[in-house]
N, C-alpha and C positions, 0 to 999 in steps of 0.2 A: 375544342369542345363543340359538340353538335348542338345547333340551335333548334329549338322547337319552332313550330309555325308562329306561335304567339310571341316568342322571343324575337324572331325575325321581324314580325310586324312592328313590335315596339321599337326595335333598332331602326327600322326604316322610317318610322314616324319621327323619331329623335333626329335622325340625319336630315330629314326633310326640313324640320323646324329650325335646325341650327346650321343650315347650309350657307347662310350669308351673315356677315357681321351686323349686329344691331345693338343699340344701347337700351332697348326697352325689354330686354329679356336677360334674366340671370338664372343660371342653373348651377346648383351645388351638388356634386357627387361625393359620396362617402363610401369607401370600401377598404377592406383589409386585404384585398386580393386584386390590386390594380393590374397585375399581369394577365388576369382573365378578361379584362375589358377588350372589346373589339378595337382594332387599330383605327378604324374610322372615327370611333368615339374619342380615342386618345388624341387624334389630330385636331379635334375641336376644343380641347381643353387648353385654355390660355395659361393658367397658373395652377400649381399644385402646392399643397401644404402637407408636411408630414407631421403627424402627431404620434409620438412614441408611446410605449406601453406605460400606463399610469403606475405610480408608486404602489407598493403593497397596500398601504392604508387606504388608498383610493379604490383599489380593486376590491378590497374587503368590504368597503362601504357599498360599492356597486352590487356585489353578490348579496349582501344583506337587503339592499333595496329590492332587488329582483325577487328574493325569497318572500319579503313582506308583501309585495304587490301581487305576485303570481301564486306562490306555493301556500303561504299562510291563509290566504282567502279561499283557496281551493280546499284546504284541510278544514277550515271553518264551515264551508258549505257542505262538505261531506259529513262533518260532525252533526250539523243541523239536520241533514237528511236522515242519518242513522238514528238520531234522537226521535224524529217523527215516527219512524218505523217501530222503534222500541216502545214508544208511548201507545201506538196502535195495538201492538202485541199485548201489552199489559192491560189494555181496556177490553180485549177480546174475552169472550166467556171461556172459563176454564173447561177443559175437556173432562169427561167422566173417567175416573180411574176405577178399574175393576181389580179388586184385591183377591187373594187366594180363598178367602172365606166366603166369597159370593159364588154360589153354585148355579148351574143352569136352571134349577127348579125355582130359584128366587127371581130369576129374570123373567 
């Protein structure tokens, strides 16, 4: 994978800060694609823990939580926005309607 300049800078800063052992620094990494991490990063990882896929009920709960936090609030904001527009349209003066029985002479 090709690293961008920003990614390379972040990697270099990480490698610089973790170059020597210390007890005053703890870093926790979380990824579902460990194979994509740079070898130099993996060399500095002392311990790894594997967390398997959650059970179906837990995944269902996570999906519902995500929906409630991100999707439902977005829908509510859009609903509120559309209501404001609708209210403004209803308050606007009605346009004049010209019917067939109005002739140019009457105008």
